[in-house]
C-alpha positions as CSV (number, residue, x, y, z in Angstrom):
1,M,0.0,0.0,0.0
2,L,1.6,3.2,-1.2
3,H,-1.3,5.7,-1.4
4,A,0.8,8.7,-0.8
5,L,3.0,7.9,-3.8
6,N,0.5,9.3,-6.2
7,N,0.6,12.6,-4.3
8,L,4.4,12.8,-4.6
9,K,4.3,11.9,-8.3
10,S,1.8,14.7,-9.0
11,M,3.8,17.2,-6.9
12,L,7.1,16.5,-8.6
13,A,5.8,16.1,-12.1
14,V,8.7,14.0,-13.4
15,D,7.9,11.5,-16.1
16,I,8.9,8.2,-14.6
17,D,9.4,5.5,-17.2
18,P,6.3,3.1,-16.9
19,S,8.6,0.0,-17.2
20,I,10.0,0.8,-13.7
21,D,8.1,-1.3,-11.1
22,A,7.4,-0.1,-7.6
23,I,6.8,-3.1,-5.3
24,D,6.0,-2.9,-1.6
25,I,5.9,-5.8,0.8
26,N,5.0,-6.6,4.4
27,Y,2.4,-3.9,4.8
28,V,0.4,-4.7,7.9
29,E,-2.7,-2.7,8.6
30,G,-2.6,-1.3,12.1
31,S,1.1,-1.6,12.5
32,D,1.2,2.1,12.9
33,S,-2.0,2.5,14.9
34,L,-0.4,4.8,17.5
35,S,-0.3,7.6,14.8
36,P,-3.0,9.2,12.7
37,Y,-0.6,9.8,9.9
38,N,-0.6,6.4,8.1
39,L,3.2,6.5,8.6
40,S,3.9,3.0,7.1
41,D,2.3,4.2,3.9
42,S,3.4,7.8,3.8
43,F,7.0,7.3,4.9
44,S,7.4,4.3,2.6
45,S,6.0,6.4,-0.2
46,L,8.7,9.0,0.4
47,L,11.3,6.3,0.1
48,M,9.8,4.8,-3.0
49,M,9.5,8.1,-4.8
50,N,13.2,8.6,-4.3
51,G,13.8,5.1,-5.6
52,L,11.8,5.7,-8.7
53,L,13.7,8.8,-9.5
54,V,17.0,7.0,-9.1
55,A,15.8,4.2,-11.3
56,N,14.6,6.7,-13.9
57,I,18.1,8.3,-14.0
58,W,19.6,4.8,-14.6
59,K,17.0,4.2,-17.4
60,L,17.9,7.5,-19.0
61,K,21.6,6.7,-18.8
62,T,21.6,3.1,-19.9
63,G,18.2,2.1,-21.2
64,Q,18.1,-0.5,-18.5
65,T,14.9,-0.8,-16.5
66,Q,14.5,-2.2,-13.0
67,S,12.2,-2.8,-10.1
68,V,12.4,-1.1,-6.7
69,I,11.2,-3.0,-3.7
70,I,10.4,-1.6,-0.2
71,D,9.7,-3.5,2.9
72,H,7.4,-1.6,5.2
73,N,9.0,-3.1,8.3
74,H,12.4,-1.9,7.3
75,A,11.0,1.6,6.4
76,M,9.5,2.0,9.8
77,E,12.7,1.1,11.5
78,M,14.6,3.7,9.5
79,L,12.6,6.3,11.5
80,Y,14.7,5.5,14.5
81,R,17.8,4.3,12.7
82,P,20.4,5.7,15.2
83,N,19.0,3.5,17.8
84,F,20.1,0.3,16.0
85,L,23.8,1.3,16.2
86,H,26.3,-0.9,18.0
87,I,30.0,-0.6,18.2
88,N,31.9,-3.9,18.6
89,D,28.6,-5.4,19.8
90,Q,28.0,-2.8,22.4
91,P,24.9,-0.6,22.0
92,L,25.5,3.1,21.6
93,S,24.4,5.1,24.5
94,L,21.8,7.8,23.4
95,D,21.6,10.5,26.0
96,A,20.7,13.6,23.9
97,F,17.1,13.8,24.9
98,K,17.3,12.8,28.6
99,R,17.9,16.1,30.2
100,F,15.1,17.3,32.5
101,E,14.9,20.8,31.0
102,S,14.4,19.5,27.5
103,L,11.3,18.4,25.5
104,T,7.7,19.1,26.8
105,H,6.8,21.1,29.9
106,K,3.6,22.4,31.4
107,T,3.4,26.2,31.6
108,K,1.1,28.7,33.2
109,D,-1.5,28.2,30.4
110,G,-0.4,25.2,28.3
111,Y,2.7,23.4,27.2
112,F,6.1,24.5,25.9
113,E,8.6,22.4,23.9
114,T,12.4,22.9,23.7
115,I,15.6,21.0,23.1
116,T,18.9,20.8,25.0
117,A,20.7,18.0,23.2
118,L,23.9,20.0,23.0
119,N,25.8,21.3,26.0
120,H,25.6,24.9,25.1
121,L,21.8,24.6,24.7
122,H,21.6,23.0,28.1
123,D,23.7,25.8,29.7
124,K,21.8,28.6,28.1
125,T,18.4,27.1,28.9
126,L,19.2,26.7,32.6
127,N,20.4,30.3,32.6
128,L,17.1,31.5,31.1
129,L,15.1,29.4,33.6
130,N,17.4,30.7,36.4
131,C,17.4,27.3,38.2
132,P,19.6,24.3,39.0
133,P,19.5,21.2,36.8
134,N,17.0,19.2,38.9
135,K,13.5,18.2,37.8
136,E,11.4,19.9,40.5
137,A,13.1,23.3,40.0
138,I,12.8,23.1,36.2
139,E,9.1,22.2,36.3
140,A,8.5,25.1,38.7
141,A,10.4,27.5,36.5
142,Y,8.3,26.7,33.4
143,L,5.1,27.2,35.4
144,T,6.0,30.9,36.0
145,K,5.1,32.0,32.4
146,T,2.8,31.3,29.6
147,A,3.9,29.1,26.6
148,E,3.9,32.1,24.3
149,E,6.0,34.1,26.8
150,W,8.6,31.3,26.9
151,E,8.5,31.0,23.1
152,H,9.3,34.7,22.8
153,I,12.1,34.5,25.4
154,F,13.8,31.4,24.0
155,N,13.8,32.6,20.4
156,E,14.9,36.1,21.3
157,N,17.9,34.5,23.0
158,G,18.8,32.2,20.0
159,L,17.3,29.0,21.5
160,S,14.8,26.6,20.0
161,G,11.4,26.6,21.6
162,T,7.8,26.7,20.7
163,K,4.4,26.7,22.3
164,V,2.8,23.3,21.8
165,R,0.0,24.0,19.3
166,T,-2.9,22.1,17.9
167,Q,-2.9,21.5,14.1
168,K,-5.7,24.1,13.8
169,E,-3.8,26.7,15.8
170,F,-0.8,26.4,13.6
171,R,-2.7,26.5,10.4
172,E,-4.3,29.7,11.5
173,H,-1.0,31.2,12.7
174,P,0.8,33.5,10.1
175,Q,3.6,31.0,9.8
176,G,1.2,28.1,9.2
177,Q,-0.6,30.2,6.6
178,F,2.6,30.9,4.7
179,L,3.6,27.2,4.7
180,S,0.2,26.0,3.7
181,K,0.6,27.8,0.4
182,L,3.8,25.9,-0.4
183,P,4.6,22.3,-1.3
184,P,6.8,20.4,1.2
185,V,9.6,20.3,-1.4
186,Q,10.1,23.3,-3.6
187,V,12.3,23.0,-6.7
188,T,12.8,26.2,-8.6
189,S,15.0,27.5,-11.4
190,L,17.7,30.1,-10.4
191,G,18.1,31.3,-14.0
192,K,19.1,30.1,-17.4
193,G,22.1,27.9,-17.8
194,T,23.7,25.1,-19.7
195,I,22.0,21.7,-20.0
196,V,24.0,19.1,-18.0
197,P,23.1,15.7,-19.5
198,F,23.4,12.6,-17.5
199,K,26.8,11.0,-18.1
200,P,27.7,7.3,-18.3
201,S,28.6,6.0,-14.9
202,D,29.1,2.7,-13.0
203,R,26.3,3.5,-10.7
204,P,23.2,5.7,-11.1
205,L,24.7,8.7,-9.1
206,S,28.5,8.0,-9.2
207,D,29.0,11.0,-11.5
208,I,27.4,13.4,-8.9
209,K,29.4,15.3,-6.4
210,V,27.8,16.7,-3.3
211,V,29.1,19.2,-0.7
212,D,27.2,18.6,2.5
213,V,27.4,21.5,5.0
214,S,24.7,20.3,7.4
215,H,24.3,18.7,10.8
216,I,21.9,16.7,13.1
217,I,19.8,14.4,10.8
218,A,17.7,16.0,8.1
219,G,20.4,17.6,6.0
220,P,23.0,14.8,6.4
221,S,20.5,12.1,5.6
222,M,19.9,13.6,2.1
223,S,23.4,13.0,1.0
224,T,23.5,9.6,2.8
225,F,20.6,8.5,0.6
226,L,22.4,9.8,-2.6
227,A,25.5,8.0,-1.5
228,E,23.6,4.7,-1.5
229,Q,23.6,4.9,-5.3
230,G,27.2,6.1,-5.7
231,A,27.2,9.9,-5.2
232,E,30.5,11.3,-4.1
233,V,29.8,13.2,-0.9
234,I,32.1,15.4,1.2
235,H,30.6,16.3,4.5
236,I,32.0,19.5,5.9
237,A,32.0,20.0,9.7
238,N,33.1,22.9,11.9
239,P,36.1,21.7,13.9
240,T,34.9,23.7,17.0
241,A,31.3,22.7,17.0
242,E,29.7,20.1,19.2
243,R,28.0,17.2,17.5
244,I,25.9,14.2,18.6
245,A,27.8,11.0,18.0
246,S,24.8,8.8,17.1
247,N,23.7,11.3,14.4
248,Y,27.0,11.6,12.6
249,L,27.7,7.9,12.9
250,D,24.3,7.1,11.4
251,T,24.5,9.7,8.6
252,G,28.2,9.3,7.9
253,F,28.1,6.2,5.7
254,G,29.2,6.7,2.1
255,K,30.9,10.1,2.8
256,K,34.2,11.7,3.2
257,N,34.3,13.7,6.5
258,A,36.4,16.8,6.4
259,Y,36.9,19.8,8.7
260,L,36.7,23.4,7.4
261,N,36.6,26.5,9.6
262,F,34.8,29.2,7.6
263,N,36.2,31.8,9.9
264,Q,39.6,31.1,8.3
265,Q,39.9,32.6,4.8
266,D,42.0,29.7,3.6
267,D,39.4,27.2,4.6
268,L,36.6,29.3,3.1
269,A,38.7,29.3,-0.2
270,T,38.9,25.5,0.0
271,F,35.1,25.3,0.3
272,Y,34.7,27.4,-2.8
273,E,37.2,25.2,-4.6
274,L,34.9,22.2,-3.8
275,I,31.9,24.1,-5.0
276,K,33.6,24.7,-8.4
277,D,33.3,21.0,-9.3
278,A,30.2,20.1,-7.3
279,D,26.8,19.3,-8.6
280,V,24.9,19.8,-5.3
281,Y,25.4,22.0,-2.2
282,V,23.4,21.1,0.9
283,N,23.0,23.9,3.5
284,G,21.4,22.6,6.7
285,Y,21.8,25.7,8.8
286,A,19.1,28.2,9.7
287,P,18.2,30.5,6.8
288,G,20.6,33.4,6.4
289,R,23.1,32.1,8.9
290,L,26.0,31.1,6.5
291,Q,25.1,34.0,4.2
292,H,25.3,36.7,6.9
293,K,28.2,35.2,8.8
294,F,30.5,34.1,6.0
295,G,29.1,35.7,2.8
296,I,28.0,32.4,1.3
297,T,25.2,33.7,-0.9
298,N,23.5,32.1,-3.9
299,D,25.0,34.8,-6.1
300,K,28.5,34.0,-4.8
301,L,28.0,30.2,-5.3
302,L,26.6,30.6,-8.8
303,S,29.4,32.9,-9.8
304,I,31.7,30.0,-9.1
305,N,29.5,27.2,-10.4
306,P,26.6,28.4,-12.7
307,N,25.0,24.9,-12.9
308,L,24.9,24.3,-9.1
309,I,21.9,22.7,-7.3
310,I,21.5,24.6,-4.0
311,V,19.6,22.9,-1.2
312,T,18.4,24.5,1.9
313,S,17.0,22.6,4.9
314,S,15.4,24.6,7.8
315,A,13.0,24.2,10.6
316,F,10.2,26.5,9.4
317,G,11.0,27.4,5.8
318,E,12.3,30.6,4.3
319,V,9.2,32.7,4.4
320,G,7.0,34.0,7.2
321,P,7.7,35.5,10.7
322,W,9.5,32.3,11.8
323,K,11.8,32.0,8.8
324,N,15.0,32.6,10.9
325,R,14.0,30.4,13.8
326,H,16.1,27.4,14.8
327,G,14.4,24.1,15.3
328,W,14.8,20.4,15.8
329,E,12.5,17.4,15.2
330,N,10.5,17.8,18.4
331,I,10.2,21.6,17.9
332,A,8.6,21.2,14.5
333,Q,6.3,18.4,15.7
334,A,5.1,20.5,18.7
335,A,4.6,23.7,16.7
336,V,2.7,22.1,13.8
337,G,0.3,20.1,16.0
338,S,1.8,16.6,16.0
339,S,2.0,16.4,19.8
340,F,-1.7,16.9,20.2
341,D,-2.5,14.8,17.1
342,H,-0.8,11.9,19.0
343,G,-1.4,12.8,22.6
344,L,-4.2,14.2,24.7
345,T,-5.2,17.8,25.6
346,N,-3.6,17.3,29.0
347,Q,-0.7,15.1,27.7
348,P,0.8,16.1,24.4
349,I,3.1,13.3,23.1
350,L,5.5,13.4,20.2
351,C,5.0,10.8,17.4
352,P,6.1,7.5,19.1
353,Y,7.6,6.0,16.0
354,G,10.7,8.1,15.7
355,F,12.2,11.1,13.9
356,I,9.4,11.6,11.3
357,T,10.3,15.1,10.3
358,D,14.1,14.6,10.3
359,Y,14.1,11.6,8.1
360,G,11.1,12.7,6.2
361,T,12.7,16.1,5.4
362,G,15.9,14.3,4.4
363,L,13.9,12.3,1.9
364,M,12.0,15.3,0.7
365,G,15.4,17.0,0.1
366,S,17.0,14.0,-1.7
367,M,13.8,13.8,-3.8
368,G,14.1,17.4,-4.7
369,I,17.7,17.0,-5.6
370,L,16.9,14.1,-7.9
371,K,14.1,16.2,-9.6
372,A,16.6,19.0,-9.9
373,L,19.1,16.7,-11.6
374,H,16.3,15.7,-14.1
375,N,15.5,19.4,-14.7
376,R,19.2,20.3,-15.2
377,A,19.5,17.4,-17.7
378,S,16.5,18.5,-19.7
379,I,16.1,22.3,-19.5
380,G,19.4,23.3,-17.9
381,G,20.2,26.0,-15.4
382,P,21.0,26.2,-11.7
383,Q,18.3,24.9,-9.3
384,Q,17.1,25.7,-5.8
385,V,15.6,23.0,-3.5
386,S,13.9,24.1,-0.3
387,V,12.6,21.8,2.4
388,S,11.7,22.3,6.1
389,L,10.8,20.1,9.1
390,A,7.5,21.9,9.6
391,S,6.4,21.5,6.0
392,T,7.2,17.8,6.1
393,C,5.1,17.4,9.3
394,M,2.2,19.2,7.6
395,W,2.5,16.9,4.6
396,Y,2.1,13.9,6.9
397,Q,-1.0,15.5,8.4
398,D,-2.4,16.1,4.9
399,Q,-2.2,12.4,3.8
400,Q,-4.9,9.9,4.3
401,T,-5.4,9.8,8.0
402,Q,-6.6,6.9,10.2
403,P,-8.2,6.7,13.7
404,V,-5.4,6.9,16.3
405,L,-5.2,4.7,19.3
406,K,-4.6,7.3,22.0
407,D,-3.1,4.8,24.5
408,S,-0.7,6.8,26.5
409,E,0.9,3.8,28.1
410,A,1.5,2.1,24.8
411,M,2.8,5.3,23.3
412,L,5.3,5.9,26.1
413,K,6.5,2.3,25.9
414,T,7.1,2.7,22.2
415,I,8.9,6.0,22.6
416,Q,11.1,4.4,25.2
417,K,12.1,1.7,22.7
418,V,12.7,4.3,20.0
419,V,15.0,6.6,22.1
420,S,16.8,4.0,24.2
421,G,19.3,2.5,21.8
422,G,20.4,-1.1,21.6
423,N,17.7,-2.2,19.2
424,I,18.2,-5.3,17.0
425,S,16.9,-5.7,13.5
426,Q,16.8,-8.4,10.8
427,F,17.8,-5.6,8.5
428,S,21.1,-4.8,10.3
429,T,24.5,-5.4,8.8
430,D,28.1,-5.1,10.1
431,T,30.7,-2.6,8.7
432,M,34.3,-2.3,9.8
433,T,35.1,1.4,10.4
434,P,37.8,3.5,12.1
435,F,35.5,3.3,15.2
436,G,35.5,-0.5,15.2
437,L,32.9,-2.9,13.9
438,I,29.6,-0.9,13.6
439,T,26.3,-2.7,13.4
440,H,23.7,-0.6,11.6
441,L,20.7,-0.7,9.4
442,K,21.2,-1.4,5.7
443,P,19.7,0.9,3.0
444,V,15.9,0.3,2.9
445,L,15.3,0.2,-0.9
446,V,16.2,-2.9,-2.9
447,Y,16.9,-2.3,-6.6
448,S,16.9,-5.2,-9.0
449,Q,19.8,-3.9,-11.1
450,T,21.7,-1.3,-9.1
451,P,22.1,-2.5,-5.5
452,A,22.1,0.1,-2.8
453,Y,25.2,0.2,-0.7
454,W,27.6,2.7,0.8
455,A,31.1,2.5,-0.7
456,R,32.7,4.2,2.3
457,P,32.3,3.3,6.0
458,T,31.3,6.1,8.4
459,S,34.4,7.8,9.7
460,P,35.5,10.4,12.4
461,L,34.6,14.0,11.6
462,G,37.6,15.7,10.1
463,S,39.4,12.4,9.2
464,D,39.4,13.1,5.4
465,L,40.9,15.9,3.4
466,P,38.5,18.3,1.7
467,K,39.1,17.3,-1.9
468,W,37.4,15.2,-4.6
469,D,38.7,11.8,-5.7
């Protein structure tokens, strides 16, 4: 069952060769009954649309057709993929979401959502709350103000935070109204340019070069997906920035991992050298941040590479009053209405099945890149791909919905499984890496002619030189 696939085909308007088969297996009705979003169908459809676009590129390159198979069980496990990681048979400890001041808190008039997965966010949040890091003091502090007051305070101080809203509240909010007018993935032309035809290659995407300047999950997972079919990816990390180990281990497969400090002119020049030969540039930072801080504007990038595909991944999009806000998975869900869609009026609960906006936005982004590659090969010119966590969550809401089993105990039990780490799967594989033997999930899609695999193991940040093969 892939009902949402037709929605994606219509939205992207790419002519997929009719000889390419889309096959789904192991769909079980009710397997996602703790969510109203038909996640098994909608998330699997996102994956399949990506697979069809890859298969179509291969058909255009070689004339060879193939089938693409998705197992719904494997797709649902991808939603909490970091929690299947083991290093030398030891489960990876996942502590990013276990701090008392993080996630959902009752306020004077409702609920407030924030995130303190990084140490500097933890410190700044405790300073704003003006309390020690113990549960009772934190709960008392949040009760001193309304949810909207906390939202204003947090965002004015550069922190991620949102009032927990219903779906109706967000759709009536100015930000929701802006996003409601836009598709969840926007692919637009940035001007006229040269047609860049698909070139012969050993694998569907092995002639594509990607510069990945992103972090957390959504941005990095775009290029991880492209690397499954051979794309050459260089992930650029800031050598002074804190990162979450489970995230970069999970999204590091298939990539070179290099350090560049954009505050250093030599490093910035190296970045522009990479852009010169790149096909795709992924920017996973808040809108305007890299432009204002380092001068990395579209005009600058296109002056270096006039056929570049520029990808932006943000929390709330690039329009509206929240366009510059920072955000994470839980922030987007809480703002858009997912917490009340899944929980109760007196107990909002995030989607229990995993990181639906992070991995969903990653797949929206890779889907947009694949469409942009089709556009560049047919009409030419540079392309812009824009995706956001909030728009992805709204897309889930807009798909065929189902009655949700609002069983708080079952939801919390499922959430505990999703965030605890140490999960075991029939879809896991072992890869020897510089970190040791890592057990991790395999790519979800199975292609009959072009097997999905990562040619490079995940590696430590900064362990590769920032240069193309």
